[in-house]
C-alpha positions in Angstrom: 80.4 78.8 69.6 78.9 82.4 70.9 78.6 83.0 74.7 74.6 82.8 75.3 74.2 86.0 77.0 75.9 87.5 74.1 74.0 86.6 71.5 70.8 88.9 71.2 72.8 92.3 71.7 75.0 91.2 68.6 71.8 90.3 66.5 70.3 93.7 67.7 72.9 95.8 66.5 73.2 93.3 63.4 69.5 94.5 63.0 70.1 97.8 63.0 72.8 97.9 60.6 70.9 95.5 58.1 68.7 98.4 58.3 70.2 101.4 58.1 72.3 100.0 55.0 69.1 99.6 53.5 68.0 102.5 54.0 71.4 104.3 53.1 70.7 102.3 49.6 67.2 103.2 48.9 68.7 107.3 49.4 70.7 106.9 46.8 68.0 106.0 44.7 66.1 108.5 46.1 68.4 112.0 46.2 69.2 113.9 43.3 73.1 113.0 41.9 74.0 111.5 45.8 77.2 110.9 44.8 78.4 114.4 43.5 81.2 114.5 46.0 83.1 111.5 44.9 85.2 112.0 42.2 84.0 111.2 38.6 86.3 108.1 37.9 85.6 106.5 41.6 81.7 107.0 40.8 81.3 103.5 39.2 82.7 102.0 42.9 79.9 103.9 44.8 77.5 102.5 42.7 79.1 99.3 42.5 79.1 98.9 46.1 75.0 99.9 46.5 74.5 97.0 44.3 76.3 94.5 46.8 75.2 96.4 49.6 71.1 96.0 49.6 71.7 92.6 49.1 74.8 91.5 51.9 71.9 93.5 54.4 69.1 91.6 52.9 71.3 88.3 53.9 72.5 89.9 57.1 68.8 89.6 58.2 68.0 86.2 56.7 70.8 84.7 58.7 69.6 86.9 62.0 67.2 85.1 61.8 68.0 81.8 61.3 70.9 82.2 64.7 67.7 83.3 66.4 66.9 79.2 66.1 70.1 78.3 66.9 72.0 78.0 64.2 75.4 78.0 65.8 77.5 77.8 62.5 76.0 80.2 61.1 77.9 83.1 63.2 81.0 82.8 60.9 78.4 83.8 57.8 77.5 86.6 60.0 81.4 87.8 61.0 81.8 87.7 57.2 78.3 90.0 56.7 79.5 92.3 59.2 83.1 92.6 57.9 81.7 93.8 54.8 80.0 96.4 56.2 82.9 98.1 58.5 85.0 98.0 55.5 82.4 99.6 53.1 80.8 101.9 55.2 84.3 102.9 56.6 85.1 103.5 52.9 81.9 105.9 52.4 82.7 107.9 56.6 86.4 108.3 55.9 86.3 109.2 52.6 83.4 112.3 53.4 80.6 111.1 50.8 78.9 113.8 51.6 74.9 114.1 50.9 72.3 113.9 52.8 72.5 110.5 53.9 75.9 110.7 55.3 74.4 110.2 59.0 73.8 106.8 58.2 76.9 105.4 56.7 78.3 106.7 60.5 75.5 105.1 62.0 76.1 101.8 59.8 80.1 102.2 60.5 79.4 102.5 64.4 76.5 99.6 64.6 78.9 97.4 62.6 82.3 97.8 64.7 80.5 97.6 68.0 79.1 94.1 66.9 82.1 93.6 65.6 83.8 93.9 68.9 81.7 92.5 70.7 81.5 89.2 68.9 85.4 88.7 69.4 84.8 89.0 73.2 82.3 86.6 73.0 83.2 84.1 70.5 84.4 80.6 71.4 87.0 79.1 68.6 87.9 75.9 70.3 84.4 74.8 69.7 85.1 74.6 65.6 86.6 71.2 64.7 87.4 69.6 61.6 84.7 67.1 59.9 85.1 64.3 58.7 86.6 65.5 55.7 88.9 68.5 56.7 88.8 72.0 55.0 91.5 73.0 52.9 93.4 75.2 55.5 96.3 75.6 53.0 95.0 76.5 50.2 93.0 78.9 51.6 96.1 80.2 53.3 98.0 80.1 49.7 95.1 82.2 48.5 95.5 85.0 50.6 98.8 84.8 50.5 99.0 85.4 46.9 96.4 88.3 47.1 98.3 89.6 50.2 101.3 90.3 47.5 98.9 91.2 44.3 97.3 94.3 46.4 100.2 95.2 48.7 101.9 95.7 44.9 98.9 97.7 43.0 99.0 100.0 46.2 102.2 101.0 46.1 102.6 101.5 42.8 100.2 104.0 42.8 101.2 105.3 46.8 105.2 105.7 46.1 104.7 108.2 43.0 102.2 110.0 45.1 104.1 109.8 47.8 107.1 111.2 45.8 105.4 113.8 44.5 103.9 114.6 48.3 100.1 114.6 46.6 97.8 113.6 47.7 95.2 110.6 46.1 91.5 110.9 45.8 90.2 107.8 47.4 92.9 107.1 49.7 90.9 106.0 52.2 90.8 102.2 49.9 94.8 102.1 51.3 94.9 103.0 54.6 91.7 100.4 54.9 94.0 97.9 53.0 97.4 98.3 54.5 96.9 99.6 57.8 93.9 96.6 58.4 92.4 94.2 55.7 95.4 93.2 54.2 97.6 92.3 57.7 94.3 90.3 58.9 94.3 88.6 55.4 97.6 88.2 55.9 97.3 86.7 60.1 94.3 84.5 58.7 97.0 82.7 56.1 99.7 82.3 59.2 97.3 80.8 61.5 95.5 78.3 58.8 98.4 77.3 57.4 99.6 76.6 61.5 96.4 74.4 61.4 95.3 76.4 64.3 91.4 76.9 66.0 91.2 81.1 65.7 92.2 80.3 61.4 89.3 77.7 60.8 87.2 81.0 62.9 88.6 83.7 60.8 88.4 81.9 57.5 85.3 81.7 56.6 84.6 85.3 57.7 87.8 86.8 55.9 86.4 84.5 52.8 83.5 86.2 52.2 84.6 89.7 53.2 87.2 89.8 50.1 84.8 88.1 48.0 82.6 90.2 48.4 84.2 93.1 47.9 86.3 91.7 45.6 82.8 91.3 43.2 82.1 95.0 44.1 85.5 96.3 43.1 84.4 94.3 39.8 80.9 95.4 39.4 82.4 98.8 39.8 85.4 98.4 37.2 82.5 96.7 35.0 80.2 99.5 35.4 83.2 102.2 34.4 83.6 101.0 31.2 79.8 99.8 30.5 78.3 103.3 31.8 80.9 106.1 32.1 82.6 105.7 28.5 85.6 104.3 30.9 88.6 101.9 29.2 88.1 98.4 29.4 90.6 97.3 31.7 91.4 93.9 30.9 94.0 93.1 33.9 92.2 94.9 36.4 89.3 93.0 35.8 91.2 90.0 35.9 92.4 90.8 39.7 89.3 91.7 40.9 87.7 88.8 39.4 90.5 86.5 41.3 89.7 88.4 44.3 86.2 87.8 44.2 85.3 84.9 42.7 88.4 82.5 43.7 87.4 83.2 47.7 83.9 82.4 46.7 84.2 79.1 45.3 86.5 77.8 48.9 83.5 79.1 51.0 81.8 75.6 50.4 84.2 73.2 50.7 85.3 74.9 54.1 82.0 75.3 55.6 81.9 71.5 54.8 84.8 70.8 56.3 84.0 72.6 59.6 81.7 71.2 62.8 80.8 72.8 65.8 81.7 70.9 69.2 79.4 70.6 71.6 79.7 73.2 74.5 81.0 72.0 77.6 79.3 71.1 80.8 
């Protein structure tokens, strides 16, 4: 699934990204008030991201160990974890979450982006084929389409009044990453899955993982706001983020089971 010559470099880069992520999370636990630069209403989200980032980094190291043993299908999981690192530490880097650990955020982002670029150059989507029971392509496509519609509407409902008032919004990077990159990529994956293309199969599990991990992170951040920061209980938001997190998570295994890796051509 990955050109053999490219695999060692990808694994070394992702090892670096994972170790730096663990260092960044440890720094947040050690530093006094590490998220003082984050607006009060966004601070629970920073802590929820750390709650997810540490296990995601450990999972990436574990996947890397299996990939070194020849687990070809594991590259799909690897890509999902790298996608999460790019998004999560893109938020910290571009939103200028300033504290002494800030260089770690930049380093995680740089290593993850480079790993993703090299992965795209080295991957062979045509080696992904359907198993005896094919993956639920159209169900996943429908879920992705629903998420694109819901989050486009949600973000525009906040952006349009700010645009009319000519006032920037705090934490504005999430709108940039979602509307310029994440949501179009999710919509593209939905379209490719609906058409049944190999590239759609390649993108499905990484996108399911990325959406699921980020959805759970935002769900936890909303819950932390109520539980630990004296914020309101936002039932609709919790339900939306639960759909974003746990809906894709429930589809990862059926999709994974429906794919096989064909033998590399001689």
